[in-house]
C-alpha positions as a printed Julia matrix, in Angstrom:
76×3 Matrix{Float64}:
 17.87   -6.71   -6.3
 14.84   -7.45   -4.23
 12.05   -9.74   -5.4
  9.83   -6.71   -5.89
 12.44   -4.99   -8.07
 12.92   -8.15  -10.12
  9.17   -8.49  -10.68
  8.94   -4.85  -11.73
 11.79   -5.29  -14.2
 10.21   -8.45  -15.62
  6.85   -6.72  -16.04
  8.5    -3.86  -17.93
 10.41   -6.25  -20.18
  7.34   -8.39  -20.87
  5.23   -5.35  -21.75
  7.85   -4.24  -24.31
  8.4    -7.71  -25.81
  6.84   -8.36  -29.22
  8.1   -11.89  -29.87
  5.08  -14.11  -29.26
  7.13  -17.32  -29.08
  9.39  -15.78  -26.42
  6.36  -14.72  -24.39
  4.99  -18.26  -24.63
  8.33  -19.56  -23.36
  8.14  -17.24  -20.36
  4.71  -18.62  -19.54
  6.0   -22.18  -19.86
  8.99  -21.39  -17.64
  6.84  -19.82  -14.93
  3.92  -22.28  -15.03
  4.79  -24.72  -12.28
  1.46  -26.53  -12.61
  2.25  -27.87  -16.09
  4.83  -30.4   -14.93
  7.23  -29.27  -17.67
 10.59  -28.29  -16.28
 12.38  -25.1   -17.31
 15.2   -26.89  -19.11
 12.78  -28.85  -21.28
 10.84  -25.67  -22.1
 14.03  -23.89  -23.19
 15.07  -26.86  -25.34
 11.66  -26.88  -27.03
 11.89  -23.12  -27.63
 15.34  -23.51  -29.19
 14.1   -26.31  -31.43
 11.12  -24.23  -32.57
 13.38  -21.28  -33.43
 15.8   -23.58  -35.26
 13.0   -25.04  -37.36
 11.79  -21.53  -38.23
 15.33  -20.51  -39.23
 15.7   -23.56  -41.47
 12.34  -22.92  -43.16
 13.34  -19.29  -43.73
 16.69  -20.3   -45.21
 18.75  -18.87  -42.35
 21.33  -21.66  -42.31
 25.13  -21.92  -42.36
 27.51  -24.53  -43.67
 29.55  -26.35  -41.0
 32.58  -24.3   -42.03
 30.68  -21.02  -41.65
 29.39  -22.08  -38.25
 32.91  -22.98  -37.05
 34.32  -19.66  -38.27
 31.49  -17.76  -36.6
 32.02  -19.61  -33.31
 35.78  -18.99  -33.39
 35.22  -15.28  -34.07
 32.77  -15.05  -31.16
 35.26  -16.76  -28.82
 38.04  -14.4   -29.88
 35.88  -11.4   -28.94
 35.69  -12.57  -25.31
């Protein structure tokens, strides 16, 4: 894909996206003036989503998490 095609695809995806926190992450990833690197921005985004999941009660026991991970690995 050319840079122009990639930009066009990104614009389409961004226009369809409704998750505000994901859109904020995209801004943080693309904002080179902020001094925040992409890896750090992704870690912060993951932490924010994890905290929201915990507050909403979307949690698993360690055993459930292990079983889920094993099932996902078997699918590959």
